[in-house]
C-alpha positions as CSV (number, residue, x, y, z in Angstrom):
1,M,7.5,34.5,102.7
2,S,8.1,33.3,106.3
3,A,11.5,31.5,107.0
4,E,10.2,30.1,109.9
5,A,7.6,28.0,108.0
6,T,7.7,24.1,107.9
7,I,6.5,22.2,104.6
8,L,5.4,18.9,104.4
9,V,5.9,16.9,101.5
10,A,4.5,13.3,100.8
11,D,5.3,11.5,97.4
12,D,6.0,8.1,97.2
13,D,9.0,8.8,94.7
14,A,11.8,9.3,96.6
15,S,13.4,11.6,93.9
16,I,10.6,13.8,93.8
17,R,11.0,14.1,97.7
18,K,14.7,14.7,97.2
19,V,14.1,17.6,94.4
20,V,11.4,19.4,95.6
21,S,13.0,19.2,99.7
22,Q,16.3,20.5,98.2
23,A,14.4,23.7,96.3
24,L,12.4,24.4,99.3
25,A,15.2,24.7,101.5
26,R,17.0,27.0,99.4
27,A,13.9,29.1,99.4
28,G,14.7,29.0,103.2
29,Y,12.0,26.9,104.4
30,A,12.1,23.7,106.8
31,V,11.1,20.4,105.0
32,K,9.7,17.3,106.3
33,T,9.1,14.2,103.6
34,A,7.0,11.4,104.0
35,G,6.7,8.4,101.7
36,T,3.0,7.2,102.9
37,A,-0.2,9.0,103.4
38,A,-0.5,7.5,106.7
39,E,2.8,9.2,107.9
40,L,1.5,12.4,106.2
41,W,-1.6,12.3,108.5
42,E,0.4,11.6,111.6
43,W,2.1,14.7,111.4
44,I,-1.3,16.7,110.5
45,E,-2.6,15.2,113.8
46,A,0.2,16.3,115.9
47,G,-0.2,19.9,114.6
48,E,3.2,20.1,112.5
49,G,3.8,21.8,109.2
50,D,2.2,25.1,107.7
51,L,1.6,24.1,104.5
52,V,1.2,20.4,102.7
53,I,2.3,19.5,99.6
54,T,1.1,15.9,98.4
55,D,1.1,13.5,95.7
56,V,-2.4,12.0,94.6
57,V,-1.5,8.5,94.3
58,M,0.2,7.0,97.3
59,P,1.0,3.6,98.2
60,D,-1.6,3.4,101.3
61,E,-4.3,6.1,100.2
62,D,-5.4,8.2,97.5
63,G,-4.2,11.8,98.3
64,L,-7.3,13.3,97.4
65,D,-8.9,11.3,99.9
66,L,-7.1,12.6,102.2
67,L,-7.4,16.3,101.7
68,P,-11.0,16.9,103.0
69,R,-9.6,15.1,106.1
70,I,-6.7,17.6,106.2
71,R,-9.0,20.7,105.9
72,Q,-11.4,19.4,108.8
73,A,-8.5,18.9,111.1
74,R,-6.4,21.6,109.8
75,P,-8.2,24.4,108.0
76,D,-5.4,27.3,108.3
77,V,-2.9,24.8,106.3
78,P,-2.8,25.3,102.5
79,V,-2.7,22.2,100.4
80,I,-0.9,21.8,97.4
81,V,-1.7,18.7,95.1
82,M,0.7,17.5,92.6
83,S,-0.4,14.7,90.1
84,A,1.1,12.5,87.1
85,R,-2.7,11.6,86.5
86,N,-3.2,14.8,84.2
87,T,-6.8,14.4,83.5
88,M,-9.5,17.3,84.4
89,M,-11.3,15.2,86.7
90,T,-8.1,15.0,88.8
91,A,-7.7,19.0,88.7
92,M,-11.4,19.6,89.2
93,R,-11.7,16.9,92.3
94,A,-8.4,18.6,94.0
95,T,-10.0,21.6,93.7
96,E,-13.3,20.8,95.2
97,R,-12.0,19.0,98.0
98,G,-10.4,22.0,99.1
99,A,-6.6,22.0,97.5
100,Y,-5.1,25.4,97.4
101,E,-3.5,24.8,93.8
102,Y,-2.8,21.7,91.5
103,L,0.3,21.3,89.8
104,P,0.5,18.3,87.2
105,K,3.4,16.5,87.0
106,P,5.9,17.2,85.7
107,F,6.3,20.8,86.8
108,D,8.6,23.8,86.8
109,I,10.4,23.5,90.4
110,N,10.4,27.4,90.4
111,E,6.8,27.5,89.9
112,L,6.3,25.0,92.7
113,V,8.3,27.3,95.1
114,S,6.3,30.6,94.1
115,T,3.1,28.6,94.6
116,V,4.1,27.9,98.3
117,N,5.1,31.6,98.7
118,R,1.7,32.9,97.6
119,A,-0.2,30.2,99.6
120,L,1.7,31.1,103.1
121,E,1.0,34.7,102.0
122,D,-2.6,34.4,101.5
123,S,-3.5,31.8,104.2
124,A,-3.4,34.6,106.9
125,R,-6.3,36.3,105.0
126,R,-8.0,33.4,104.0
127,T,-11.5,31.9,105.0
128,P,-11.1,28.1,104.5
129,T,-14.0,26.1,103.3
130,V,-14.7,22.4,103.7
131,L,-15.7,21.1,100.9
132,S,-17.6,17.8,100.5
133,A,-15.9,14.7,99.0
134,R,-17.2,13.0,95.9
135,Q,-16.1,9.9,94.8
136,E,-16.0,10.2,90.5
137,D,-14.7,7.8,87.9
138,E,-11.5,8.9,86.4
139,E,-12.0,7.3,83.4
140,V,-15.7,8.9,82.8
141,M,-14.4,12.5,81.9
142,P,-16.5,14.8,80.0
143,I,-13.5,16.6,78.7
144,V,-10.2,14.5,77.4
145,G,-6.6,15.7,77.4
146,R,-3.6,15.7,79.6
147,S,-1.5,18.3,77.7
148,A,0.0,21.5,79.3
149,A,-2.5,23.6,77.3
150,M,-5.2,21.6,78.8
151,Q,-3.8,21.7,82.2
152,D,-4.2,25.6,82.1
153,V,-7.4,25.0,81.6
154,Y,-8.4,22.6,84.2
155,R,-7.0,24.8,86.8
156,V,-8.9,27.9,85.7
157,M,-12.0,25.3,85.7
158,G,-11.2,23.9,89.2
159,R,-11.2,27.6,90.5
160,L,-14.3,28.8,88.8
161,T,-16.5,25.9,89.9
162,A,-16.5,27.2,93.5
163,T,-17.9,30.4,92.2
164,D,-20.8,32.2,90.7
165,L,-18.8,34.5,88.4
166,T,-19.7,35.0,85.2
167,V,-17.5,33.4,82.3
168,L,-16.4,34.4,78.9
169,I,-15.1,31.0,77.0
170,T,-13.3,31.6,74.0
171,G,-12.0,29.5,71.5
172,E,-12.2,28.4,67.9
173,S,-15.4,26.6,66.4
174,G,-15.3,22.6,67.4
175,T,-12.6,23.4,70.3
176,G,-15.5,22.0,72.9
177,K,-16.6,25.0,74.4
178,E,-20.2,23.9,75.3
179,L,-18.7,20.7,77.2
180,V,-16.1,22.9,79.2
181,A,-19.6,25.1,80.0
182,K,-21.5,22.0,81.2
183,A,-18.7,20.8,83.2
184,L,-18.6,24.3,85.4
185,H,-22.3,23.7,85.8
186,D,-21.8,19.8,86.7
187,F,-19.2,20.5,89.2
188,G,-20.5,23.7,90.5
189,R,-22.9,25.0,93.3
190,R,-26.1,24.8,90.8
191,K,-25.2,21.5,89.8
192,T,-28.8,20.5,91.3
193,R,-30.8,22.7,88.9
194,P,-31.1,23.4,85.1
195,F,-28.1,23.9,82.7
196,V,-29.6,25.6,79.2
197,A,-27.8,26.3,76.3
198,V,-28.7,28.5,73.6
199,N,-27.0,29.4,70.4
200,M,-27.5,32.9,69.2
201,A,-26.1,31.8,65.6
202,A,-29.1,29.5,65.4
203,I,-32.4,31.9,66.5
204,P,-33.1,34.5,63.9
205,R,-32.7,37.8,65.0
206,E,-36.2,39.0,65.6
207,L,-36.8,36.2,67.6
208,I,-33.9,36.4,70.4
209,E,-35.4,38.6,72.7
210,S,-38.3,36.7,73.0
211,E,-36.6,33.6,73.1
212,L,-34.1,34.4,75.8
213,F,-36.7,37.0,78.1
214,G,-40.2,34.7,77.2
215,H,-43.2,36.7,76.0
216,E,-46.8,37.2,77.1
217,K,-49.7,36.9,74.8
218,G,-50.2,38.9,72.5
219,A,-47.0,41.0,72.5
220,F,-46.6,40.5,68.8
221,T,-48.2,39.1,66.0
222,G,-48.5,35.1,66.3
223,A,-47.9,35.5,70.0
224,T,-50.9,33.1,70.7
225,T,-49.9,32.0,74.2
226,R,-47.5,33.4,76.6
227,H,-43.7,31.5,76.3
228,G,-41.4,31.4,79.4
229,G,-38.0,32.3,78.1
230,K,-34.2,30.9,78.6
231,F,-33.9,32.6,81.6
232,E,-36.9,31.3,83.2
233,Q,-36.3,27.9,82.1
234,A,-32.7,28.1,83.6
235,E,-34.1,29.8,87.0
236,G,-31.8,28.6,89.9
237,G,-29.2,27.2,87.3
238,T,-27.2,28.0,84.5
239,L,-27.7,30.0,81.0
240,F,-25.0,29.1,78.3
241,L,-25.3,31.8,75.8
242,D,-23.2,30.1,73.2
243,E,-21.9,32.4,70.3
244,I,-23.2,35.5,72.0
245,G,-20.8,37.8,69.3
246,D,-24.3,37.3,67.0
247,M,-26.5,39.1,69.5
248,P,-28.2,41.7,68.0
249,M,-27.7,45.0,69.5
250,E,-31.1,45.2,71.2
251,A,-30.9,42.1,72.9
252,Q,-27.4,43.0,74.0
253,T,-28.7,45.7,75.9
254,R,-31.5,43.7,77.6
255,L,-28.5,41.5,78.7
256,L,-26.7,44.1,80.0
257,R,-29.5,45.1,82.1
258,V,-29.8,41.7,83.7
259,L,-26.0,41.2,84.6
260,Q,-26.2,45.1,86.2
261,E,-29.7,45.1,87.9
262,G,-30.4,41.3,88.1
263,E,-33.7,41.5,86.8
264,Y,-35.4,41.4,83.5
265,S,-38.9,41.5,81.5
266,A,-40.6,39.4,79.1
267,V,-41.7,41.0,75.5
268,G,-45.3,42.5,76.2
269,S,-44.8,42.9,80.2
270,R,-43.8,45.7,82.3
271,Q,-43.4,43.4,85.2
272,A,-39.8,43.3,86.1
273,R,-38.8,39.3,87.4
274,R,-35.6,38.8,89.1
275,A,-32.8,36.4,87.4
276,N,-31.4,33.8,89.5
277,V,-29.1,32.2,87.1
278,R,-25.5,31.9,86.5
279,I,-24.3,33.2,83.2
280,I,-21.8,31.4,80.9
281,A,-20.9,33.0,77.5
282,A,-18.6,31.3,74.7
283,T,-17.7,32.7,71.1
284,H,-15.4,31.7,68.6
285,R,-15.2,35.6,67.5
286,S,-12.9,38.5,69.5
287,L,-15.3,40.7,71.0
288,R,-12.6,43.1,71.3
289,R,-12.6,43.6,67.5
290,L,-16.3,43.7,67.6
291,V,-16.4,46.4,69.8
292,D,-13.7,48.4,67.9
293,Q,-16.4,48.0,64.8
294,G,-19.3,49.3,66.9
295,L,-21.1,45.5,66.7
296,F,-21.1,45.0,70.1
297,R,-21.5,46.8,73.3
298,E,-17.9,47.7,75.3
299,D,-20.0,47.9,78.8
300,L,-21.6,44.5,78.4
301,F,-18.0,43.1,76.8
302,Y,-16.5,44.0,80.5
303,R,-19.6,42.6,82.1
304,L,-19.4,39.3,80.2
305,N,-15.6,39.1,80.4
306,V,-15.1,38.9,84.2
307,A,-13.3,35.4,84.3
308,P,-12.2,34.7,80.5
309,L,-11.3,31.1,80.1
310,R,-9.5,30.3,76.8
311,L,-9.8,26.7,74.9
312,P,-6.5,25.9,73.1
313,P,-7.2,24.9,69.3
314,L,-6.6,21.2,68.8
315,R,-3.1,22.0,66.9
316,E,-2.0,23.6,70.0
317,R,-2.5,20.2,71.9
318,T,-1.4,17.4,69.4
319,D,-0.3,15.4,72.4
320,D,-3.7,14.7,73.2
321,I,-4.8,13.6,70.0
322,P,-4.0,9.9,71.2
323,D,-6.2,9.9,73.9
324,L,-9.0,11.5,71.7
325,V,-8.8,9.1,69.1
326,R,-9.3,6.3,71.9
327,H,-12.1,8.0,73.5
328,F,-13.9,8.5,69.9
329,M,-13.3,5.2,68.9
330,L,-14.7,4.1,72.0
331,R,-17.6,6.1,71.9
332,A,-18.4,4.7,68.3
333,E,-18.1,0.9,69.4
334,Q,-20.4,1.8,72.1
335,E,-22.9,3.1,69.6
336,G,-22.5,-0.4,67.5
337,L,-19.8,0.6,65.2
338,P,-16.7,-2.1,64.6
339,V,-13.7,-1.7,66.9
340,K,-10.9,0.0,65.1
341,H,-7.2,0.9,66.3
342,L,-4.9,3.4,64.6
343,T,-1.5,2.4,64.0
344,S,1.4,4.6,65.1
345,D,2.1,5.8,61.8
346,A,-1.9,6.8,61.4
347,L,-1.7,8.9,64.8
348,D,1.8,10.6,63.4
349,R,-0.3,11.8,60.5
350,L,-3.0,13.1,62.8
351,R,-0.6,15.1,64.8
352,A,0.7,16.9,61.6
353,H,-3.0,17.7,60.3
354,Q,-3.9,21.4,61.2
355,W,-7.7,20.3,62.4
356,P,-9.4,23.8,60.9
357,G,-12.8,22.1,62.6
358,N,-10.4,21.1,65.8
359,V,-11.8,18.2,67.9
360,R,-15.2,17.9,66.3
361,E,-13.4,17.5,63.2
362,L,-11.4,14.7,64.9
363,E,-14.7,13.3,66.1
364,N,-15.9,12.9,62.5
365,L,-13.2,11.4,61.3
366,M,-13.1,8.6,64.0
367,R,-16.8,8.1,63.1
368,R,-16.2,7.7,59.8
369,L,-12.8,5.6,60.2
370,A,-15.0,3.3,62.3
371,A,-18.0,3.0,59.9
372,L,-16.4,2.9,56.6
373,T,-12.9,1.1,57.1
374,A,-12.7,-2.9,56.4
375,D,-9.8,-3.8,58.9
376,E,-9.8,-3.6,62.3
377,T,-6.3,-1.6,62.1
378,V,-6.3,1.6,60.5
379,P,-2.6,2.2,58.8
380,A,-1.5,5.9,57.8
381,A,-2.5,5.4,54.1
382,V,-6.1,5.0,55.0
383,V,-6.0,8.1,57.1
384,E,-3.9,10.0,54.7
385,H,-7.1,9.2,52.1
386,E,-9.3,10.7,54.4
387,L,-6.9,14.0,55.0
388,A,-6.4,14.2,51.3
389,G,-6.3,18.1,50.5
390,D,-4.4,19.0,53.7
391,T,-1.4,20.3,51.5
392,P,-3.2,22.5,49.3
393,R,-5.0,24.3,52.5
394,Q,-1.3,24.8,54.1
395,Q,-0.4,26.6,51.1
396,R,-3.5,28.4,51.4
397,D,-3.0,29.4,55.0
398,D,-0.5,31.9,54.0
399,D,-3.0,33.5,51.4
400,T,-4.4,36.6,53.1
401,S,-6.6,37.5,50.4
402,F,-10.2,38.5,51.1
403,G,-10.9,35.2,49.0
404,A,-8.9,33.0,50.8
405,I,-9.7,33.9,54.3
406,V,-13.5,33.5,53.5
407,E,-12.6,30.0,51.9
408,R,-10.7,29.1,55.3
409,H,-13.6,30.1,57.4
410,L,-15.9,27.8,55.2
411,E,-13.7,24.8,55.4
412,A,-13.7,25.3,59.4
413,Y,-17.1,25.6,59.4
414,F,-18.2,22.7,57.4
415,A,-15.3,20.8,58.9
416,A,-16.9,21.3,62.2
417,H,-20.8,21.5,61.6
418,G,-21.2,19.4,58.7
419,A,-24.1,19.7,57.1
420,A,-26.1,21.2,60.3
421,L,-26.7,24.5,58.8
422,P,-28.3,27.8,60.7
423,P,-31.8,28.4,59.7
424,E,-31.2,31.1,57.4
425,G,-28.8,28.8,55.1
426,I,-25.3,29.5,54.7
427,Y,-25.5,31.5,52.2
428,Q,-27.5,34.3,53.7
429,R,-25.3,33.7,56.9
430,I,-22.3,34.5,55.0
431,L,-23.8,37.5,53.6
432,K,-25.0,38.8,56.7
433,E,-21.5,38.2,58.5
434,V,-19.7,40.2,55.7
435,E,-22.4,42.7,55.3
436,R,-22.6,43.8,58.9
437,P,-18.7,44.8,59.1
438,L,-18.0,46.3,55.8
439,I,-20.9,48.9,56.4
440,A,-19.8,49.4,59.8
441,Q,-16.4,49.9,59.1
442,S,-17.8,52.2,56.1
443,L,-19.7,54.2,58.1
444,Q,-16.5,54.8,60.7
445,A,-14.4,55.6,58.0
446,T,-16.6,58.4,56.9
447,R,-17.1,59.3,60.2
448,G,-20.8,59.0,60.1
449,N,-21.7,60.5,57.1
450,Q,-24.2,58.2,55.5
451,I,-24.1,60.1,52.2
452,K,-20.2,59.7,52.0
453,A,-20.4,55.9,52.7
454,A,-23.2,55.1,50.4
455,S,-21.1,56.9,47.7
456,L,-18.4,54.4,48.9
457,L,-19.8,51.4,49.0
458,G,-21.9,52.0,45.7
459,L,-25.4,52.2,47.2
460,N,-28.1,54.1,47.1
461,R,-28.7,56.3,50.1
462,N,-32.0,55.0,51.0
463,T,-30.7,51.5,50.5
464,L,-28.0,52.5,53.1
465,R,-30.6,53.7,55.8
466,K,-32.4,50.1,55.2
467,K,-29.5,47.8,55.8
468,I,-28.5,49.7,58.3
469,R,-32.0,49.3,60.6
470,E,-32.4,46.0,59.3
471,L,-28.3,44.8,60.3
472,Q,-29.1,47.4,63.7
473,I,-25.9,48.8,63.3
474,E,-25.2,51.9,65.5
475,V,-24.1,55.3,63.9
476,V,-22.0,57.2,65.5
477,R,-21.5,60.8,63.8
478,A,-18.2,62.4,64.7
479,S,-18.5,65.6,66.1
480,K,-16.8,68.5,63.7
């Protein structure tokens, strides 16, 4: 920190100017404050100031519109943007236009001072980047929410759009992982190239490698023509690998090669092809736990976890529910459903719900209310009826028995996906999810001894061997 540094603070709210200037002065900085963008710009043109803190909404000009001019005229001056317009688009536009940091109001004053310290320390070794200005409709947002939890997400997203880093998005089912992946693409360097999404859980295990990397004619029975895989389709753009935790071990090995060496080969081909794609992966499962269970490669986990991004479940961002309700009701209206409004009591009832299916469950509920409710105003009693059974579910949340855990998992699955079942059917899907870790953990408990593991499981030894092959479980025999 330099005691000689001068900070320019621009905000049309005099009380905010006073609080910020007093805190910075106590930290040893000289401070100049302005109530308009024009006054701030005069100082910038005059070469004053070592750092700028500006609000977005100013009486004469949008602070975000001023950003590219500041970056062009004074690329050595870091700019911190603060705003009460706490949307994803504000955070993304601030970062896109070259802001050092974006702070949603209200913010912690100590965090602001810490950010100023860091910005000034970084400015000497930072390479300035002038980013193109882009007008966006603030109301048309791919992700809705203004809560503190979502502000953290937006700030990370803003930093990641300017890079090609591999991103691992984690979060429960229904939290909007694909929406975030698509936003990272649409606001990133590869936005003019394809965005290709593939769900690992929806593809039969034996077809995953062909689906990802393609196959040559005659590569296997039924391969009558050449097939270009997802990597080829996403060339130059972004490949989104959803539910990466369901990827079989063989495909994990091939994906690791792509991330390490930047090339792949189609099934049935020896010719290596360069992979020019950005990888964004997502999962609702704990990859660290899968690594411990021997179900996921540790080296692949670290290759994917370059830039982790956690999406909060809806129960951690209930302040966003009114905005989400308006968003989904507006969408339902645009699709031809009747206009509906929820009472304040109804919104309170929604905030009290646990939302095992997260935002997707809320969206499904809003569609149901829009389609089936007779009156234009939806009272709390109607919402209560639709959420019937919530109290028993809440009581079961403390039940840690295996049956209760499976029941909660299935409730969340059906709340999020409805009747959109996986190709093999939900019965086989659940059996696989239980059988694989059961056998893997039994082998780990018996130190890789298949005879002891078979006895522990109550299976014939040959049956166990067959299961190990089918489920592609890696057996590690412990040394004596």
